[in-house]
Backbone bond lengths (Angstrom), bond angles and torsions (degrees), N, CA, C in turn:
res aa  C-N    CA-C-N  psi(-1)  N-CA   C-N-CA  omega(-1)  CA-C   N-CA-C  phi
1 M - - - 1.467 - - 1.529 110.97 -
2 E 1.394 116.55 -41.48 1.457 121.35 -178.70 1.527 110.83 -65.60
3 I 1.370 116.89 -42.03 1.469 120.42 179.60 1.519 109.93 -62.70
4 S 1.325 116.01 -44.32 1.466 119.76 179.50 1.523 111.27 -60.19
5 R 1.324 116.25 -38.95 1.477 119.80 -179.45 1.528 110.31 -66.05
6 R 1.353 116.42 -41.01 1.453 119.42 177.75 1.520 110.80 -60.92
7 H 1.331 115.26 -42.18 1.465 119.34 -179.51 1.532 111.04 -62.36
8 V 1.304 114.87 -42.07 1.463 119.21 179.72 1.523 110.79 -62.05
9 L 1.347 116.35 -46.15 1.460 120.45 -179.53 1.525 111.46 -63.74
10 A 1.342 116.23 -41.34 1.460 119.91 179.73 1.522 111.03 -65.09
11 A 1.322 115.55 -41.27 1.465 119.28 179.48 1.520 111.14 -65.08
12 A 1.327 116.50 -38.40 1.469 120.23 179.43 1.524 110.84 -65.95
13 A 1.352 116.17 -42.49 1.464 119.66 179.10 1.519 110.73 -63.65
14 F 1.343 116.95 -41.22 1.452 121.17 179.84 1.522 110.87 -64.16
15 A 1.311 116.34 -42.47 1.468 120.52 179.77 1.524 111.24 -65.22
16 A 1.342 116.21 -36.98 1.467 119.75 -179.79 1.512 111.33 -67.68
17 A 1.342 116.74 -32.46 1.456 120.45 -178.46 1.522 112.13 -77.94
18 L 1.308 117.59 -29.58 1.468 120.24 -174.82 1.520 114.90 -58.26
19 P 1.336 121.10 -47.24 1.456 119.56 -177.30 1.526 112.99 -58.47
20 A 1.342 117.61 -41.87 1.463 120.20 -179.39 1.513 110.45 -64.30
21 Q 1.369 116.98 -42.97 1.457 119.77 -179.57 1.522 110.68 -64.30
22 A 1.343 115.66 -47.47 1.456 119.29 -179.26 1.523 110.83 -62.91
23 F 1.340 114.97 -37.85 1.458 119.35 -179.23 1.517 110.90 -63.90
24 A 1.358 115.79 -44.45 1.452 120.01 -178.90 1.519 110.88 -63.44
25 Q 1.320 116.94 -39.56 1.464 120.34 -178.34 1.527 111.05 -66.00
26 G 1.313 117.79 -33.87 1.454 120.82 -178.08 1.518 114.19 -95.05
27 F 1.312 117.31 8.16 1.461 121.58 -174.87 1.524 110.66 -79.02
28 P 1.373 116.81 137.96 1.468 127.97 -8.20 1.523 110.52 -92.94
29 N 1.303 115.54 153.49 1.462 118.93 176.92 1.526 112.19 -126.90
30 R 1.337 116.33 14.00 1.464 121.26 174.50 1.530 109.23 -158.32
31 T 1.314 116.20 -179.20 1.459 122.50 -176.07 1.526 112.03 -62.15
32 I 1.329 115.56 138.97 1.460 122.70 175.73 1.524 108.28 -104.61
33 R 1.313 116.00 130.22 1.470 121.71 179.14 1.527 109.10 -92.10
34 F 1.324 116.10 129.69 1.468 122.62 -179.51 1.527 107.17 -116.84
35 V 1.326 116.74 101.07 1.461 122.02 -174.32 1.531 110.14 -83.66
36 V 1.323 115.36 123.91 1.460 122.44 172.94 1.524 106.89 -107.01
37 P 1.341 118.31 115.96 1.460 119.88 -172.33 1.526 114.43 -84.95
38 F 1.322 115.93 29.71 1.462 122.42 179.55 1.522 108.86 -139.12
39 P 1.340 117.74 164.04 1.467 119.96 -178.61 1.532 111.77 -64.65
40 P 1.330 116.98 158.73 1.463 120.26 177.22 1.521 111.99 -68.51
41 G 1.329 114.97 153.58 1.459 120.38 172.95 1.510 115.70 103.85
42 G 1.346 118.19 -22.05 1.453 120.87 179.41 1.522 111.77 -78.02
43 S 1.335 116.07 171.69 1.461 119.88 -176.70 1.526 111.65 -62.35
44 L 1.323 117.50 -35.48 1.457 120.03 179.42 1.527 110.75 -66.77
45 D 1.325 116.60 -43.43 1.461 121.28 179.42 1.531 111.29 -64.78
46 V 1.325 116.99 -45.78 1.471 120.52 -178.53 1.526 110.62 -66.26
47 S 1.346 116.74 -36.22 1.465 120.35 176.47 1.523 110.62 -63.79
48 A 1.324 116.59 -42.48 1.461 120.35 178.59 1.517 111.00 -60.12
49 R 1.314 116.62 -41.37 1.468 120.09 -179.39 1.527 111.67 -67.58
50 A 1.332 116.88 -35.83 1.461 120.09 177.87 1.526 110.61 -63.94
51 V 1.325 116.45 -44.70 1.463 120.54 179.73 1.526 110.73 -69.71
52 A 1.327 117.07 -40.83 1.468 120.88 -179.87 1.524 111.48 -61.40
53 D 1.328 116.87 -39.64 1.473 119.96 179.96 1.522 111.07 -60.14
54 R 1.331 116.48 -43.27 1.459 119.46 -178.81 1.524 111.36 -73.96
55 M 1.332 116.96 -37.78 1.467 119.70 178.57 1.525 111.56 -64.03
56 T 1.318 116.92 -32.18 1.464 120.85 176.60 1.519 110.73 -57.94
57 V 1.324 116.13 -42.10 1.466 121.16 178.89 1.528 110.35 -68.98
58 L 1.312 116.61 -44.65 1.464 121.51 -175.33 1.524 112.63 -68.90
59 L 1.326 116.89 -36.10 1.467 120.89 -176.62 1.524 113.04 -91.56
60 G 1.317 116.45 -18.23 1.461 119.75 -179.96 1.510 114.03 77.05
61 Q 1.317 117.12 12.35 1.465 122.86 176.82 1.526 108.28 -138.33
62 P 1.342 118.18 149.97 1.462 119.86 -179.45 1.525 112.53 -63.49
63 V 1.328 115.46 134.74 1.461 121.99 170.15 1.526 105.31 -111.10
64 V 1.324 116.27 109.02 1.462 122.19 -169.00 1.528 110.29 -109.24
65 V 1.329 115.62 124.55 1.460 120.98 178.89 1.516 109.83 -78.82
66 E 1.340 114.94 133.54 1.462 121.65 177.43 1.532 108.31 -127.49
67 N 1.318 117.32 118.08 1.466 121.32 179.89 1.523 110.26 -83.58
68 R 1.347 115.85 124.99 1.466 121.53 177.52 1.533 107.83 -132.77
69 P 1.348 117.50 73.32 1.470 119.96 -175.51 1.523 112.58 -77.47
70 G 1.330 114.35 165.53 1.456 120.70 174.66 1.513 112.22 137.68
71 A 1.339 116.05 142.46 1.466 123.74 174.98 1.525 112.03 54.29
72 G 1.329 116.19 45.70 1.459 120.47 176.72 1.509 114.44 63.76
73 G 1.328 116.50 25.43 1.457 121.32 -179.25 1.520 113.58 101.47
74 N 1.324 117.53 -10.10 1.464 120.33 -175.91 1.529 113.21 -66.27
75 V 1.336 116.69 -33.05 1.468 119.33 -177.04 1.522 110.48 -63.02
76 G 1.322 116.55 -53.31 1.459 119.82 -179.09 1.511 112.98 -66.24
77 A 1.336 116.93 -38.53 1.455 120.10 179.34 1.527 110.72 -63.22
78 D 1.316 116.44 -38.26 1.464 120.25 179.79 1.526 111.18 -66.31
79 V 1.329 116.30 -36.03 1.467 119.91 176.60 1.526 109.92 -57.30
80 V 1.320 116.33 -45.15 1.470 120.07 -177.96 1.529 110.71 -71.67
81 A 1.318 117.07 -41.24 1.463 120.31 -179.94 1.523 111.74 -56.66
82 K 1.328 116.72 -32.55 1.467 121.06 -176.47 1.538 112.30 -100.46
83 S 1.318 117.65 9.25 1.470 121.38 178.02 1.528 110.12 -85.42
84 P 1.339 116.87 160.40 1.466 119.77 177.13 1.528 111.23 -57.62
85 A 1.317 116.82 141.85 1.472 121.93 -178.74 1.519 109.71 -87.16
86 D 1.346 115.17 63.69 1.457 120.15 -175.18 1.524 113.56 -119.96
87 G 1.342 117.17 4.25 1.457 120.47 178.55 1.508 115.14 87.57
88 Y 1.337 117.41 -4.10 1.461 119.98 -177.09 1.533 113.19 -95.05
89 T 1.323 117.02 3.37 1.462 120.78 172.99 1.525 108.21 -134.77
90 M 1.335 115.94 119.71 1.460 121.55 179.19 1.533 109.16 -117.99
91 L 1.313 115.17 158.25 1.463 121.89 179.39 1.520 110.22 -120.17
92 M 1.333 115.90 138.38 1.461 120.74 166.02 1.527 106.09 -91.38
93 G 1.324 115.88 86.10 1.454 120.32 178.26 1.514 110.66 -78.04
94 A 1.326 116.48 167.31 1.454 119.80 -173.67 1.518 111.08 -152.68
95 L 1.315 114.47 177.14 1.460 121.96 175.10 1.527 110.84 -47.79
96 S 1.316 116.63 -45.47 1.466 120.32 -176.26 1.523 111.63 -65.84
97 T 1.327 117.88 -49.67 1.458 120.61 -173.01 1.524 113.31 -69.70
98 H 1.329 116.53 -31.61 1.468 118.95 -171.72 1.528 115.06 -112.19
99 A 1.333 118.32 -14.15 1.467 118.82 -178.31 1.513 113.17 -124.72
100 V 1.334 118.20 -37.50 1.460 121.30 -174.55 1.533 112.00 -92.71
101 N 1.319 116.80 -52.74 1.463 120.23 -173.73 1.529 114.29 -56.42
102 P 1.339 119.43 -37.09 1.469 118.24 179.47 1.527 113.69 -59.28
103 H 1.324 117.32 -24.74 1.457 121.42 178.92 1.525 112.36 -101.52
104 L 1.324 115.73 -11.03 1.461 121.67 -176.74 1.526 111.66 -94.81
105 Y 1.326 116.49 -41.49 1.459 121.94 -176.41 1.532 110.36 -90.53
106 A 1.329 115.29 136.75 1.464 119.71 178.43 1.525 111.14 -64.96
107 R 1.328 116.76 -33.26 1.464 121.46 179.80 1.525 109.01 -132.83
108 M 1.318 116.10 130.07 1.458 122.06 178.06 1.527 109.58 -111.67
109 P 1.339 117.94 137.47 1.465 119.87 -179.55 1.528 113.12 -80.09
110 F 1.322 117.38 -5.40 1.465 121.32 -178.85 1.524 108.68 -150.92
111 D 1.326 115.50 164.95 1.465 121.83 174.83 1.524 107.37 -103.44
112 P 1.343 118.51 114.96 1.461 120.10 -174.36 1.525 114.10 -65.52
113 L 1.329 118.11 -22.70 1.459 120.59 -178.57 1.519 113.21 -95.35
114 K 1.331 117.40 -25.05 1.470 120.57 -175.67 1.527 113.83 -103.78
115 D 1.318 117.71 -24.45 1.464 120.19 -172.08 1.522 114.13 -95.16
116 F 1.333 117.05 2.32 1.471 120.65 -178.40 1.522 111.00 -134.86
117 A 1.319 115.21 152.53 1.458 122.27 168.93 1.523 107.44 -110.24
118 A 1.307 116.86 129.95 1.464 121.48 -178.27 1.525 110.96 -75.97
119 L 1.327 116.14 142.54 1.470 122.08 174.61 1.524 110.52 -105.75
120 T 1.327 116.95 -63.17 1.462 121.74 177.57 1.517 109.57 -167.11
121 Q 1.320 116.16 152.52 1.462 120.77 172.74 1.521 108.10 -82.48
122 I 1.309 116.17 122.74 1.457 119.97 -179.98 1.523 110.66 -72.65
123 G 1.327 116.89 -47.63 1.464 118.14 -179.39 1.509 111.16 177.99
124 D 1.313 114.80 -174.19 1.454 119.54 172.29 1.516 109.97 -145.93
125 V 1.317 114.13 158.57 1.466 122.05 179.86 1.524 107.11 -121.96
126 P 1.319 117.90 123.12 1.465 118.74 178.54 1.526 111.27 -63.90
127 N 1.311 115.72 148.49 1.454 119.67 163.92 1.510 107.39 -88.86
128 I 1.319 116.74 154.94 1.457 120.40 -176.21 1.526 109.36 -136.79
129 L 1.305 115.13 134.71 1.463 121.66 178.30 1.519 108.00 -82.98
130 I 1.328 115.94 116.17 1.457 120.85 178.86 1.531 109.68 -124.27
131 V 1.317 115.38 148.49 1.465 121.05 179.08 1.520 108.88 -118.27
132 G 1.335 114.55 152.49 1.455 120.99 -178.65 1.519 112.87 -83.79
133 P 1.327 116.92 176.75 1.469 122.67 -175.38 1.524 114.04 -61.28
134 S 1.333 117.29 -25.64 1.469 119.59 -176.61 1.522 113.51 -81.52
135 V 1.315 117.25 -9.33 1.465 121.32 -176.55 1.524 110.11 -93.28
136 K 1.317 116.14 129.79 1.468 120.83 -177.43 1.525 112.63 -89.57
137 A 1.316 117.64 -21.08 1.463 121.06 -176.06 1.523 111.21 -56.02
138 A 1.340 115.09 133.06 1.458 120.36 -179.30 1.524 111.79 -106.35
139 S 1.327 117.87 1.08 1.464 121.55 179.85 1.520 108.68 -148.93
140 V 1.326 115.33 166.74 1.463 120.34 178.53 1.527 110.70 -63.55
141 Q 1.326 116.09 -41.18 1.462 119.09 -179.49 1.526 111.86 -65.38
142 E 1.324 117.38 -37.60 1.469 120.08 176.45 1.520 111.05 -66.37
143 L 1.334 116.66 -39.19 1.465 119.93 177.63 1.523 110.12 -64.22
144 A 1.319 116.91 -44.07 1.468 120.62 178.98 1.524 110.61 -61.44
145 R 1.321 116.58 -42.41 1.469 120.58 178.59 1.515 111.20 -61.12
146 D 1.322 117.02 -45.17 1.464 120.81 -178.28 1.528 111.71 -66.94
147 I 1.337 116.17 -37.23 1.473 119.61 178.71 1.523 110.16 -66.18
148 R 1.317 117.26 -44.15 1.467 119.80 -179.94 1.532 111.28 -64.10
149 A 1.343 116.04 -33.11 1.467 120.07 -179.79 1.521 112.14 -75.48
150 N 1.340 116.54 -30.08 1.464 120.80 -176.06 1.526 109.67 -145.38
151 P 1.329 118.34 69.00 1.467 120.81 -174.68 1.520 114.02 -60.73
152 K 1.324 118.05 -30.47 1.468 119.81 -179.74 1.525 112.23 -75.46
153 G 1.308 116.78 -11.49 1.466 119.93 179.77 1.516 113.17 -88.83
154 F 1.341 117.12 1.36 1.462 120.33 -176.72 1.523 110.94 -132.34
155 N 1.319 115.05 138.05 1.459 121.12 166.46 1.521 107.84 -143.73
156 Y 1.289 115.98 165.74 1.470 118.98 -179.55 1.517 109.78 -131.08
157 G 1.308 114.62 148.75 1.457 120.60 179.36 1.516 111.05 -105.27
158 S 1.318 114.83 163.78 1.460 120.59 174.64 1.517 108.59 -150.16
159 G 1.324 115.68 173.85 1.452 120.47 178.93 1.510 114.15 -79.49
160 G 1.339 117.80 5.07 1.452 120.52 177.22 1.515 112.26 149.20
161 N 1.321 116.38 161.19 1.457 121.17 177.31 1.518 110.61 -60.00
162 G 1.342 115.80 130.00 1.452 120.32 179.68 1.506 114.50 81.06
163 S 1.336 118.24 1.28 1.467 121.24 178.40 1.530 109.59 -72.10
164 G 1.331 116.20 167.18 1.453 120.07 178.11 1.515 112.40 -57.90
165 G 1.343 116.31 -38.98 1.456 120.50 178.85 1.515 112.48 -65.33
166 H 1.326 116.53 -39.35 1.466 120.70 177.36 1.524 110.21 -62.76
167 L 1.323 116.70 -46.92 1.461 120.57 -177.34 1.525 111.26 -66.83
168 A 1.339 117.26 -38.17 1.461 119.90 177.87 1.521 110.58 -64.15
169 G 1.325 116.52 -40.69 1.460 120.43 178.06 1.517 112.25 -63.96
170 A 1.334 116.46 -39.46 1.460 120.65 178.74 1.528 110.90 -66.41
171 L 1.322 116.44 -40.09 1.462 120.38 178.30 1.524 110.81 -66.44
172 F 1.329 116.77 -40.04 1.469 121.90 177.36 1.529 110.36 -61.08
173 A 1.318 116.70 -47.16 1.466 120.48 179.74 1.527 110.54 -59.75
174 D 1.328 116.22 -41.36 1.462 119.90 178.74 1.518 111.24 -64.45
175 R 1.327 117.19 -42.66 1.464 121.32 -176.79 1.533 112.07 -66.99
176 I 1.332 117.77 -32.66 1.470 119.15 -178.20 1.530 111.82 -97.29
177 G 1.331 116.72 0.22 1.457 120.24 177.12 1.512 114.27 69.52
178 A 1.330 116.81 42.43 1.467 120.79 -178.23 1.517 110.20 -131.57
179 T 1.325 114.81 158.97 1.463 121.56 172.12 1.521 107.30 -105.90
180 I 1.335 116.52 119.95 1.471 120.97 -175.36 1.525 108.11 -125.99
181 E 1.308 116.54 130.75 1.463 119.81 -179.95 1.520 110.58 -70.37
182 H 1.326 114.94 134.39 1.462 121.94 177.53 1.519 109.21 -104.50
183 I 1.341 116.70 132.28 1.461 121.71 177.30 1.535 108.39 -118.51
184 P 1.317 117.81 111.17 1.463 120.03 179.97 1.533 111.48 -83.22
185 Y 1.311 115.88 142.49 1.465 122.65 175.71 1.526 108.81 -122.87
186 Q 1.290 115.83 170.45 1.462 120.98 -179.51 1.524 110.37 -92.23
187 G 1.334 115.58 69.84 1.457 119.48 175.79 1.516 114.32 110.08
188 G 1.335 114.73 175.21 1.455 121.77 -174.73 1.509 114.67 -69.82
189 A 1.332 118.07 -39.97 1.470 120.22 -177.71 1.528 111.92 -64.21
190 P 1.333 120.11 -48.16 1.466 119.44 178.48 1.525 113.58 -61.43
191 Q 1.325 116.70 -36.35 1.468 117.66 -179.44 1.529 111.17 -68.65
192 L 1.342 117.45 -34.58 1.466 119.57 176.48 1.522 110.98 -68.86
193 N 1.318 117.45 -39.38 1.469 120.82 177.12 1.526 110.81 -61.06
194 A 1.331 116.30 -39.23 1.467 120.00 178.72 1.521 111.07 -65.30
195 L 1.318 116.43 -37.85 1.462 120.54 178.39 1.522 110.72 -66.79
196 L 1.317 116.78 -44.67 1.469 120.68 -178.38 1.529 111.92 -66.52
197 S 1.323 117.12 -31.77 1.465 120.60 -178.80 1.524 113.08 -83.60
198 G 1.345 116.97 -9.89 1.457 120.34 -178.40 1.513 114.38 89.77
199 E 1.325 116.34 4.62 1.462 119.41 177.24 1.524 110.77 -66.57
200 T 1.337 115.81 -33.84 1.464 122.05 171.74 1.524 107.54 -122.93
201 Q 1.326 115.74 161.88 1.460 119.79 -176.48 1.532 113.42 -103.74
202 F 1.316 116.43 -27.56 1.466 118.92 177.44 1.518 109.17 -154.68
203 T 1.307 114.93 166.65 1.458 120.05 177.70 1.512 109.27 -156.45
204 F 1.321 116.08 157.42 1.462 123.06 170.15 1.521 106.19 -107.09
205 D 1.316 116.45 101.49 1.461 121.00 -177.30 1.510 108.62 -108.88
206 N 1.346 117.14 159.86 1.460 116.97 173.04 1.520 108.98 -73.44
207 L 1.318 115.65 146.08 1.464 121.03 -170.94 1.520 112.34 -60.81
208 A 1.328 117.26 -35.91 1.466 119.81 -179.36 1.525 110.96 -60.30
209 N 1.335 116.78 -39.81 1.459 120.93 -178.77 1.526 111.92 -75.31
210 A 1.337 116.12 -37.12 1.467 120.35 -174.08 1.517 113.59 -84.63
211 F 1.308 117.72 -22.29 1.469 120.65 -170.24 1.527 114.50 -56.13
212 P 1.334 119.65 -44.85 1.474 118.31 179.44 1.531 112.84 -59.19
213 Q 1.333 117.48 -37.46 1.463 120.96 178.91 1.534 111.24 -70.36
214 I 1.326 115.88 -34.37 1.467 119.72 176.41 1.524 109.63 -66.87
215 Q 1.329 116.70 -46.26 1.465 120.98 179.29 1.528 111.51 -59.34
216 A 1.323 115.98 -38.40 1.469 120.57 -177.68 1.531 112.00 -77.84
217 G 1.326 117.93 -7.63 1.452 121.33 179.53 1.516 114.04 77.40
218 R 1.330 117.58 15.37 1.469 120.12 -179.29 1.524 111.89 -81.28
219 V 1.332 116.95 -24.86 1.464 121.92 175.91 1.526 107.57 -132.56
220 R 1.339 116.10 161.32 1.465 120.71 177.70 1.522 109.61 -112.77
221 A 1.313 115.58 134.11 1.458 121.54 178.27 1.523 109.39 -91.88
222 L 1.347 115.83 127.69 1.464 120.22 -179.21 1.523 113.25 -104.26
223 A 1.329 118.04 -32.51 1.467 119.90 -178.60 1.520 109.97 -169.20
224 V 1.330 115.33 153.24 1.466 121.03 169.82 1.521 107.93 -97.87
225 T 1.323 116.17 155.03 1.469 120.28 -170.54 1.522 113.60 -95.85
226 T 1.323 117.71 5.92 1.458 121.49 -178.47 1.532 110.97 -96.49
227 R 1.344 115.17 170.71 1.469 120.16 -178.83 1.522 112.23 -67.53
228 T 1.336 116.60 -30.05 1.464 120.78 -178.84 1.521 109.75 -120.98
229 R 1.311 116.16 159.28 1.465 121.19 179.31 1.529 110.42 -68.57
230 S 1.324 115.16 160.76 1.461 121.39 177.98 1.528 109.72 -95.09
231 A 1.338 115.38 137.50 1.462 119.93 177.78 1.521 111.24 -63.99
232 Q 1.333 117.53 -23.44 1.456 120.07 -178.35 1.524 112.08 -76.22
233 V 1.332 116.49 -29.40 1.480 120.83 177.11 1.532 107.83 -132.81
234 P 1.323 117.32 67.24 1.468 120.61 -170.82 1.522 114.71 -63.56
235 D 1.324 118.04 -20.83 1.459 120.78 -179.17 1.531 113.01 -85.34
236 V 1.318 117.02 -7.12 1.464 121.07 -179.41 1.526 108.83 -89.00
237 P 1.348 118.66 123.98 1.464 120.61 -177.34 1.524 112.54 -71.93
238 T 1.314 115.79 165.24 1.464 120.40 170.52 1.528 108.19 -78.44
239 M 1.320 116.23 165.25 1.459 119.71 176.87 1.530 110.54 -61.44
240 A 1.337 117.02 -37.46 1.466 119.73 178.59 1.526 110.70 -64.44
241 E 1.324 116.25 -43.27 1.465 119.60 177.44 1.520 111.32 -63.41
242 A 1.325 116.07 -29.63 1.463 120.98 -179.42 1.523 112.69 -84.59
243 G 1.337 116.62 4.74 1.458 119.53 174.52 1.509 116.15 100.71
244 I 1.351 117.60 11.08 1.468 121.29 177.89 1.525 107.40 -118.49
245 P 1.323 118.67 89.05 1.470 120.71 -175.30 1.527 112.40 -71.65
246 G 1.328 114.35 164.31 1.461 120.11 175.82 1.512 113.99 68.55
247 F 1.321 117.40 31.45 1.463 121.59 -176.15 1.529 107.87 -116.23
248 D 1.324 116.83 112.08 1.462 120.42 179.35 1.520 109.14 -147.67
249 I 1.316 115.96 91.21 1.462 122.08 -179.44 1.524 108.64 -130.04
250 S 1.309 116.18 128.17 1.466 120.61 175.12 1.518 108.54 -144.97
251 T 1.312 115.47 161.60 1.465 121.02 175.82 1.522 107.16 -92.84
252 W 1.335 116.94 96.31 1.452 120.55 -177.88 1.530 110.33 -101.18
253 F 1.311 115.86 159.55 1.462 120.86 177.69 1.514 109.67 -155.43
254 G 1.332 114.70 154.49 1.450 119.82 -178.49 1.514 111.35 -164.91
255 M 1.321 115.38 -178.93 1.459 121.68 -169.66 1.519 111.87 -105.38
256 F 1.338 113.85 139.24 1.462 121.81 179.25 1.527 109.29 -135.33
257 V 1.325 114.87 160.05 1.465 122.09 168.92 1.527 106.56 -130.19
258 P 1.334 118.14 165.69 1.461 118.98 178.62 1.527 112.08 -59.26
259 A 1.324 116.54 145.36 1.461 120.97 175.05 1.524 109.58 -57.96
260 G 1.324 115.66 144.18 1.460 120.36 -179.11 1.516 113.37 94.07
261 T 1.320 118.20 -4.99 1.468 120.66 175.44 1.532 108.19 -62.04
262 P 1.348 118.00 132.82 1.470 120.43 -177.75 1.526 112.56 -53.06
263 A 1.331 115.84 143.06 1.465 121.26 -174.24 1.522 112.52 -59.96
264 D 1.337 117.16 -36.24 1.463 117.89 -178.26 1.531 111.47 -71.81
265 I 1.331 117.21 -29.59 1.464 119.55 175.25 1.522 110.14 -72.74
266 V 1.329 116.94 -40.26 1.465 120.35 174.72 1.530 109.91 -56.68
267 A 1.330 116.59 -45.00 1.461 120.81 -179.60 1.526 111.31 -64.51
268 R 1.336 116.12 -40.73 1.482 120.10 -179.57 1.531 110.38 -62.55
269 L 1.317 117.09 -46.27 1.461 120.81 -178.92 1.532 111.18 -69.28
270 S 1.322 115.64 -41.02 1.462 119.39 179.29 1.522 111.29 -62.73
271 D 1.325 116.40 -45.47 1.472 119.76 179.68 1.524 111.40 -60.48
272 A 1.338 116.24 -41.04 1.470 119.89 179.99 1.525 111.09 -66.82
273 A 1.331 116.63 -40.47 1.466 120.07 179.67 1.525 111.28 -65.71
274 I 1.345 116.69 -42.50 1.463 120.52 179.29 1.525 110.35 -64.55
275 A 1.338 116.64 -41.64 1.463 119.92 177.23 1.533 110.83 -62.30
276 A 1.326 116.71 -38.93 1.461 120.97 178.07 1.523 110.83 -61.67
277 L 1.339 116.39 -39.48 1.468 120.69 -178.27 1.521 112.55 -72.09
278 R 1.319 116.74 -16.12 1.468 120.57 177.36 1.520 112.08 -94.64
279 D 1.317 116.28 -6.77 1.465 120.72 179.61 1.529 109.86 -71.19
280 P 1.340 119.14 128.02 1.467 120.95 -176.12 1.526 114.30 -55.91
281 A 1.328 117.00 -37.54 1.467 119.45 -179.71 1.529 110.69 -66.73
282 T 1.343 116.91 -39.20 1.467 120.49 177.76 1.525 110.33 -66.68
283 V 1.325 116.30 -44.02 1.471 120.70 179.04 1.520 110.60 -58.09
284 E 1.329 116.20 -41.52 1.464 120.00 179.88 1.530 111.44 -65.28
285 R 1.331 116.44 -41.40 1.467 119.51 178.78 1.527 111.19 -63.77
286 L 1.322 116.77 -40.24 1.456 120.34 179.60 1.532 111.32 -69.53
287 A 1.324 116.58 -36.29 1.466 120.08 -179.53 1.519 111.19 -61.33
288 R 1.329 117.04 -33.39 1.467 120.01 178.92 1.532 111.56 -66.27
289 L 1.340 116.41 -16.87 1.465 121.73 178.86 1.528 111.56 -102.04
290 A 1.329 117.02 6.40 1.468 123.20 -175.54 1.524 111.14 64.29
291 V 1.332 117.08 27.98 1.455 121.91 179.43 1.524 109.47 -95.75
292 A 1.324 116.51 124.72 1.459 121.49 174.93 1.528 108.14 -91.77
293 P 1.353 119.36 113.30 1.463 120.64 -178.15 1.524 111.46 -66.63
294 I 1.344 116.16 143.84 1.462 121.52 -177.75 1.533 110.74 -110.47
295 G 1.328 117.62 -71.56 1.463 120.52 177.60 1.517 114.05 70.24
296 N 1.346 117.92 49.20 1.463 120.64 177.65 1.530 111.07 -88.45
297 T 1.320 116.62 176.83 1.464 121.02 -178.38 1.525 110.17 -78.01
298 P 1.341 117.50 162.97 1.472 119.17 176.24 1.528 112.61 -55.63
299 A 1.334 117.95 -41.94 1.468 120.44 -179.58 1.525 111.07 -65.14
300 Q 1.325 117.16 -42.32 1.462 120.85 179.35 1.524 110.94 -64.54
301 F 1.328 116.35 -42.39 1.463 119.50 -179.21 1.522 110.62 -67.49
302 A 1.323 117.33 -40.43 1.467 120.67 178.88 1.530 110.66 -61.33
303 A 1.333 117.15 -40.93 1.463 120.74 178.80 1.522 110.90 -66.36
304 F 1.322 116.25 -38.94 1.469 121.07 177.94 1.526 110.70 -62.86
305 V 1.326 116.83 -45.38 1.467 121.10 -179.18 1.525 110.52 -61.87
306 A 1.320 116.90 -43.01 1.469 120.51 179.82 1.530 110.51 -62.20
307 A 1.331 116.88 -40.28 1.466 120.35 179.36 1.525 111.16 -67.52
308 E 1.328 117.34 -40.49 1.460 121.08 178.73 1.531 110.89 -65.92
309 H 1.318 116.02 -39.59 1.468 121.10 178.15 1.530 109.99 -58.43
310 A 1.319 116.44 -43.47 1.463 120.50 179.01 1.521 111.63 -69.40
311 K 1.327 116.94 -41.15 1.469 121.01 -176.72 1.524 112.29 -63.11
312 Y 1.327 116.07 -40.76 1.461 118.98 -173.40 1.522 113.43 -79.33
313 R 1.313 117.16 -9.04 1.469 118.79 173.66 1.532 109.86 -57.70
314 E 1.328 117.07 -46.37 1.462 121.29 -178.48 1.524 111.63 -74.11
315 I 1.334 116.90 -38.22 1.466 119.47 -178.26 1.530 110.52 -66.14
316 V 1.326 117.90 -41.12 1.466 120.38 177.10 1.522 110.18 -64.47
317 R 1.322 116.40 -38.83 1.465 119.24 177.30 1.533 110.71 -60.36
318 L 1.340 116.98 -43.82 1.460 121.05 179.33 1.537 111.39 -59.96
319 S 1.331 115.95 -37.06 1.460 120.43 -176.23 1.522 112.33 -71.15
320 G 1.337 116.82 -25.41 1.458 120.60 -175.54 1.510 113.70 75.88
321 A 1.329 117.49 3.57 1.468 120.69 -178.38 1.520 110.27 -71.70
322 R 1.320 116.46 141.48 1.460 122.01 178.04 1.514 108.74 -156.68
323 I 1.313 117.15 135.12 1.461 121.81 177.59 1.505 108.11 -122.15
324 D 1.342 115.88 116.88 1.463 120.59 179.54 1.516 110.72 -94.06
């Protein structure tokens, strides 16, 4: 009786393992959904579509982008977190969903570190400190000097409370020892209009959004917020080069699947995404958005996300932003 019971248990375990193994070997055999938790048309959305187009060719199955915006990216991210861990639903996660929102929102519908498996970082876009026509400062140090001399004469805009621009402005104010009023707007276009009209004096915008205004000479670029200069504006110094050390803020984004996705499927998707990011046509499409492609391993991306999650705890605290 005991031997028969062992045989039954062994057979059941073997049968339970077979579907997952067979599934992984045949993956993918249908359409893959790629959830972008932001509206269509932005640099993150367009980057996702560029990578999805190439992955469709590499995987032999359609990779279809689905926009699910809301709550700073939390709505779409939650959809993926609660999807089956079978590789057929991917997320375009970002700075907001995995590093900022956990410290910004009083309640999160998912755990950004436990509910996802990292695939690869697609890229990042530098933020850039730009000043409007009414500002005479020609450098970061001159701007800091003028703000300290007349703090009520300066405020900065951003695309919203808790946005990358808001956090960069809060970090800047802390680094120069000043109190600067923050004015949130509903997105990048309104904040640029406010800067051009003189309603605000400076802003930290993402380079993709600000670049046309910089090219047209309507605003002046003083520094990029990343550790290294941007190839798109190579003459613009970093904040550290401009005399503000310890400044490293960018709008990064990358691909995730639900936690528990089989390791071989994670590897298959990661390899395809990295290959897509090395494709010259994809690189060219991303360059038009000021996106520097990354394409790191799942382990490297997971470590990066964990470090960013820890870093932004203090930056969000400095900003005073909170969403209940």
